[in-house]
Structures are given as structure tokens and as C-alpha cells.
C-alpha positions in Angstrom: -67.0 49.4 -28.1 -65.7 46.7 -25.7 -63.3 47.9 -24.0 -59.9 46.1 -22.7 -56.4 47.6 -20.2 -53.5 47.9 -21.9 -50.6 45.2 -20.3 -47.5 47.8 -20.0 -49.8 51.3 -18.5 -52.8 49.4 -17.3 -55.6 51.7 -18.4 -58.6 51.2 -20.5 -58.4 51.3 -24.1 -61.5 51.1 -26.4 -61.0 48.3 -29.2 -62.6 48.8 -32.3 -64.0 46.5 -35.1 -60.7 44.5 -36.5 -58.3 45.8 -33.5 -59.3 43.1 -30.7 -56.2 41.3 -30.4 -54.3 45.3 -29.2 -52.8 44.3 -26.3 -51.5 47.8 -25.9 -52.2 51.9 -26.2 -50.7 53.0 -29.2 -48.8 55.9 -27.0 -47.6 52.7 -25.3 -47.0 50.3 -27.8 -44.9 54.0 -29.5 -42.6 55.2 -26.8 -41.6 51.3 -25.5 -41.9 48.7 -27.6 -40.5 50.2 -30.4 -37.5 50.7 -29.3 -36.7 47.0 -28.7 -38.9 46.0 -31.9 -35.1 44.4 -33.8 -34.6 42.7 -30.7 -37.3 41.2 -29.0 -41.1 39.7 -30.4 -44.6 41.1 -29.1 -45.3 37.5 -28.0 -42.5 37.5 -26.2 -42.7 41.1 -25.3 -46.2 40.4 -24.1 -45.1 37.7 -21.4 -41.9 39.3 -20.4 -43.5 42.4 -19.7 -42.1 42.9 -16.8 -38.4 42.6 -17.0 -39.0 44.9 -20.5 -40.0 47.2 -17.5 -37.1 46.6 -15.3 -34.6 47.0 -18.5 -36.3 50.6 -19.5 -36.1 51.7 -15.6 -32.3 50.5 -15.2 -31.5 52.1 -19.1 -33.6 55.5 -17.7 -31.4 55.4 -14.1 -27.8 55.1 -16.3 -28.7 58.0 -18.7 -29.5 60.0 -15.5 -26.7 59.0 -14.2 -24.4 60.2 -16.8 -26.5 63.7 -17.5 -25.5 64.0 -13.3 -22.0 63.5 -13.8 -22.2 66.5 -17.0 -21.1 69.6 -15.5 -22.4 72.7 -17.5 -19.3 73.9 -17.4 -17.9 70.5 -19.3 -20.4 71.5 -22.1 -18.9 73.8 -24.8 -20.5 75.9 -27.5 
């Protein structure tokens, strides 16, 4: 089986026959591309993968900041 590096994480992935065009692991595809699939085509996503990583990192930082501002006293059952 031929090996190819994943465009997102850089780890090697095994390619089966007919999967030569794959550029992302199945897990990376599900975790990173599917949430933005309605906004970006795969070609644009791969071409601008560094920008996509920065956007995802910024989103996670915003979410973390929001969660850090919520105290346990604010949450009521």
C-alpha cells in the first residue's frame, strides 16, 4: 500500500486502491473539514490549510475564553 502524508496533521496514511486523491485522514476530515464544508470547497480548504488552522485555533480560543468567564455559580440546575 502506498503511503501519503495527511495535509492537516502530517502523519503518514495508507492509501487503498482508488484512494490516491485523498489528502486528509478520515479522522482529520471529520474533525476539521466537515464543520466548514458548507463554507469552503475541499480545493480551497487544502490550498489555504494554514489559514484554516489559524481560524480553528482562534475559534477554540474564543470558546475557551467564554467558558472561562462562566463561573459555576452562574450555572443553575
